[in-house]
C-alpha positions as CSV (number, residue, x, y, z in Angstrom):
1,M,3.0,13.8,3.1
2,A,6.0,16.1,2.6
3,D,4.8,18.4,5.4
4,I,4.5,15.5,7.8
5,I,8.0,14.3,6.9
6,L,9.4,17.8,7.6
7,K,7.7,17.9,10.9
8,A,9.1,14.4,11.7
9,I,12.6,15.5,10.9
10,D,12.3,18.7,13.1
11,K,10.4,17.3,16.1
12,L,10.8,13.5,16.4
13,P,13.5,11.5,18.1
14,P,15.1,8.7,16.1
15,D,12.7,5.8,15.7
16,T,10.7,4.0,13.1
17,Y,7.6,5.9,11.9
18,N,5.2,4.9,9.2
19,V,4.0,7.9,7.3
20,A,0.6,6.8,6.1
21,P,-3.0,8.0,6.4
22,D,-5.5,6.3,8.7
23,E,-7.6,4.7,6.0
24,Y,-6.7,1.8,3.8
25,V,-7.5,0.6,0.4
26,T,-7.5,-3.1,-0.8
27,I,-5.4,-3.9,-3.8
28,R,-8.5,-4.8,-5.7
29,D,-10.1,-1.4,-5.0
30,A,-6.8,0.4,-5.8
31,M,-6.7,-1.4,-9.2
32,K,-10.2,-0.3,-9.9
33,I,-9.5,3.3,-8.9
34,V,-6.6,3.6,-11.3
35,G,-8.5,1.8,-14.0
36,N,-6.6,-1.5,-14.2
37,P,-8.6,-4.6,-14.8
38,T,-8.8,-7.2,-12.0
39,L,-9.1,-10.9,-12.2
40,P,-10.4,-12.6,-9.1
41,V,-8.3,-15.7,-8.4
42,P,-9.1,-18.0,-5.5
43,L,-6.4,-18.1,-2.8
44,F,-5.5,-21.7,-3.5
45,L,-4.9,-20.9,-7.2
46,I,-2.5,-17.9,-6.7
47,E,0.7,-19.8,-6.6
48,P,0.0,-22.3,-9.4
49,T,-1.2,-19.4,-11.6
50,A,2.0,-17.5,-10.8
51,K,4.1,-20.5,-11.8
52,I,2.3,-20.8,-15.1
53,L,2.8,-17.0,-15.7
54,K,6.5,-17.3,-15.0
55,K,6.8,-19.7,-17.9
56,T,5.4,-17.0,-20.2
57,L,6.1,-13.3,-20.5
58,F,5.1,-12.4,-17.0
59,K,7.6,-12.6,-14.2
60,I,6.0,-12.3,-10.8
61,P,8.4,-11.9,-7.8
62,E,7.9,-14.3,-4.9
63,Y,7.3,-11.5,-2.5
64,F,4.4,-10.2,-4.5
65,I,2.7,-13.6,-4.2
66,S,2.9,-13.3,-0.5
67,Y,1.6,-9.8,-0.7
68,L,-1.5,-11.0,-2.6
69,K,-2.1,-13.8,-0.2
70,F,-1.4,-11.8,3.0
71,P,-1.8,-8.1,2.4
72,C,-0.4,-5.7,5.0
73,I,-1.9,-2.6,6.6
74,I,0.5,0.1,7.7
75,D,0.3,1.1,11.3
76,N,0.8,4.8,11.8
77,S,0.1,4.9,15.6
78,N,3.7,5.6,16.5
79,L,3.6,8.8,14.3
80,H,0.2,9.7,15.7
81,K,1.6,9.5,19.3
82,A,4.5,11.7,18.4
83,L,2.7,14.3,16.2
84,G,-1.0,14.1,17.0
85,D,-3.4,14.5,14.2
86,L,-2.0,13.9,10.7
87,N,-3.3,16.1,8.0
88,F,-2.7,14.8,4.5
89,R,-3.6,17.0,1.6
90,Y,-5.1,14.0,-0.2
91,N,-6.5,10.8,1.1
92,T,-5.5,7.4,-0.4
93,K,-8.3,7.2,-2.9
94,E,-7.7,10.8,-4.1
95,T,-4.0,10.0,-4.5
96,L,-4.8,6.9,-6.6
97,K,-7.2,8.8,-8.8
98,N,-4.4,11.3,-9.5
99,L,-2.2,8.4,-10.8
100,K,-4.6,7.8,-13.7
């Protein structure tokens, strides 16, 4: 990623570029890869569950509830147009495995 950022600094005009690989990983898969337990919660129970947890030790920010309900995928097409192929040393899953 650092190599791509350096190329971007040297070669790209000012604009917004998402530095991200082409593949994606769901939050559930990411949690499994790093070894964190997951608890499947139906969509309609996410907000009530968060409200209950707020009354205990867990503080869950509102933005994170939205993230769980509506996950985002980063679009790197603008960076691809400007730099061509992006060669990351590690893919997303390898990076997550290194976080263990």
